N, C-alpha and C positions, 0 to 999 in steps of 0.2 A: 727195456731191460738191456743189460750191457751188450754193446756191439763187440763182435769177435775181434780179437787182437791178433795182428800178424805174428804167427809163431816165430818167424825169423827175427823179429825185433823184441819179442816178449822177454826172452831170457836175458838179453843185455840190459834192457830197461829195468827189469826186476832186480837184477844183480846190482846195478848202480844204485837203485833206491835202497836196497838192503844195506849196502856198505855205508850209505849216507844216513842211515837210520830214519829214512823217510817213509814211515808206515802209511801215511795218507796216500802217497802215490801207489804203494803196493795194494792198498785196499781198492783204490780206483781201478787198478789193473785187473783185479780179481773179477770184476763185473763181467768182463768179456773173455775170461780165461777158460781154457780147458785144463783140468787137473787129472793127475794120475793117482789111482788108489790101489793098494794091494788087494788081491782077491783072496779072502780067507778060504781055507779048505772046507769049511762047514757046509752042510747040505740041509736046508737051504743056506745060501751065503749070508753071513752076518756083516755088519758094518765094521770096518777096521777102526779101532779106538785105542786110545792110550789114556792113562790117568796122570793128572798133574794138579798138584795143590788140592787133592781131594775131589777133583772134578773130572768129568768125562769129556774127551775131545775126539772128534772124528779126525783121522789122520789122512792127509793128502799131500801130494808133491807137485811141483810145477812142471816136472818132466819125468818120464819113466826111469831114466838113467840115474836119478837121484833117490830112487826107492831104496830102502835098506837092503833088499835083495832084488836087484834089477832083473835077474834071471827067473824070478818067480812070477806066477800069473798075476796080471793086473788088469784094471779096466779104466777107461777114460770117461770123464763126465764134464760137461760144461758146468761152470759155477752155478748158473741159474737152475739147471736140471738137478744139480746136487741139492740145492736148498729146497727145490720143489718137492723132493722126496725125503726131506730131512726126518730122521727117525725120532728125535726127541728134542723139543725146544729148549730143554735145560742144557743141552750139549753145545759146546763151542766147536770151532774148527781149528786144527793145528796144521798149518801149512809149512812143510819142510822140517818136520821134527827130526832132530839129529844133525841138521846141517848147521853151518856157521851162523846163519841168520834166520831162525825160525820165526814164524808169525802166528800169534794166537788171536783168533777172531772171536769175539764174544757173541752170544746168540743174538743180542739186540742189533749188533752191527751187521751180522749176516743178513737178517731179514730186511734191514734198511738199505743195504747195498742192492738187493734184488728189486725191492719196491720202496723207493724213497717216498717221503711225504710229497703229495702233489704240488704243494706250494713251493717246496725246494726244487722239484723237478722243473717247474715252469720258470722259476727264477734263474736257473742255470741255462734255460733255452727259451727265452721269452717270446720268440717268434713261432714257437711250436703250438699248434692247435690240438688239443686233446678231445677226442670224442669218446663217449661212453654209450653203453646200451644196457637195456633191462628187458628180460623176458616178460612177455605179457600173457598171463594165464587166460584160458578160454573164458572163464566166467567174469573176467575183468575187462575184456576187450570192449564189449558193448557199453557198459557204464563209463569207461574211459572216454570213448568218442562222443557220447551223448551228454555227459555230465558237465562239460565246460570247465573241467578242472585241469589246471596246468601245473600241478605239483606232484612230486614223486618221493617215495621213501623206499628204503630197503637196499637190496644188493644190486650193484651195477658193475659192469666189466668193461675193460678197455677194448675199443673196437679194433685197434691195430693189432692186438694179440689174436683176434679171431678172423681177420680178413681172409686167411687161407682156408677157412672152414666153411663148407657150403651146406650140405644136407642137414636138416633140423635134428635128426637123431644123432648125427656125428657131433653137432654143436652141444647137445645135452651131455654126451659122454665127455666132451672136452671140459665141460664145466662141473662134472661130477653130479649131474642132476638127471641121469637117465631114469631114475625111479619116479620122476615127475612127468613122464611122457604123457600119461593119460590126462593130466591137468593142463598140458601145454599144446599138444598136437592133436588135431581132430582127425577124422577118418581119411581126409584127403592128404594127410602127411605134411601139411604146412605148419608154419610157426610164425607168430608175430613178435616183433621186437620194437622197443621204443628207443630211438637214438637222438642224441643231441650233443652239441659242443659244450665243454665245461667253461663256466664262468664262476667266480668266487671259489677258487680251488680249495680254500680252507674248509669248505662245507663237505668235501669229498674225503672222508677219512679212510685210510688204508685199513683193510680188514686184518688187523694185527692183534694177536692175543694168544689164547691157548685153550686147551680143553679143561683146564682147571686154573685156579688162581696162581699156583706156583709157576706153571708154564707162561701164563700171561705176564707175570712180573719178570720172568727171565728175559723176555724180549722187550720189556717196557711197553707192552700193549695195553689195550683197553677193553677187549672183548673176551668173554668166556662163553664158549659154545661147545656142545657135544660133537663127536665125530658125525660126519666126515670133515668138519672144520679143521683146518691145519694151522691157522694162526700166523702163517708166514706172509700174508698179504697176497697169496696166490690161491686161486680156486682149487677145490679138491677134486680136480679132474685129471684127464690123461695127459694134458700138456700145460705148461706154465701160462696162466692167464691172470693178469693183475685184477684184484678185486677190491672194490671200495664200498663203503656204506654211506647212505645219505638219509637225511631226516627232513621230510617236507621241503625239499628243494624246488624252487620255481624253475620251470622249463623256459628256456629262451625262445624267442620268436624263431620259427622255422624248424623246431624239433619235429621229428617225423615218426609215424608208425609205419613200419616196413613189414611186408609179408614175405617170408622166405618159403618157396615151395619145396616139394619133396626132392627136387633135383638141385636145390641150392640157388635157384634163380630168384632175384629180388624184385619186388614191386612196391613202390611207395603207395600207401593207402590213405594216409591222412597227414596233414601238416598243421602244426599249432600256430594260431594267430594270437600272439601275445597282446596285441593292441585291442582286439575285440574279445579276447579270452574265449575263443571257440576253436574247435577242431574243424578244419576244412577238408572234406573228403576229396581225394584225388581219383579221378575216374578215367584218366587217359594215361598212355605210356605203356611201353612193352616191358616185359620182364627182362632183367639183365642177368 
């Protein structure tokens, strides 16, 4: 997800792109940008919006001194965090409304900036290895390891978005799945996850859509699911975590089942042998 952009350079590059009419560069800059938003006086606070061409747009600026009233209260958000909490997928983003070069970002562009299709992401950085993981429910662990099946379906998340999260209960909150704790975490507080590197990126579809057909179509998505599904390609948890869906995808050789204990220490428990199509139990090694 977008790398932070040096604030000392951002304004100059943004302004040059705006003068040149180079919206592609400005959109790319947004990925790693911090934005300033006015803080409405409402209690609880509401999203700052404007109406344009009969549609609703959240308003934000690239610097606080560009706000309509720079002396009024405002708040700062990274672009990724902003989209993570997006209030309505039918709404777009208006950056710099009232300035010489405003930028209107459509809902579909918003979500694709934060979570591009994996095929496009890897094409832009072909040397980058992407790892994903899937939570393993308690009632699935035994059949998974004994059944000799190396295919998976369902929800997967990006490992690099979760590398800083240790304890299983914290991980579930980060993914918006705390209500599934009884199905995933036994009495000892541990959690099992299935991890593997991505091959055939086109099989890993971004979880993009909406809670109804109108929201799905607004972002050009493919999924319609009830809350807490957000449709932005990010999990419905406390932090931005990229979410994909897979359907009967073959696991590569070396995929692993990893146990995460209550303190966040990890122990590899099994490894997939794609040649013999069997899970090999790992019985040695210390928790890390």
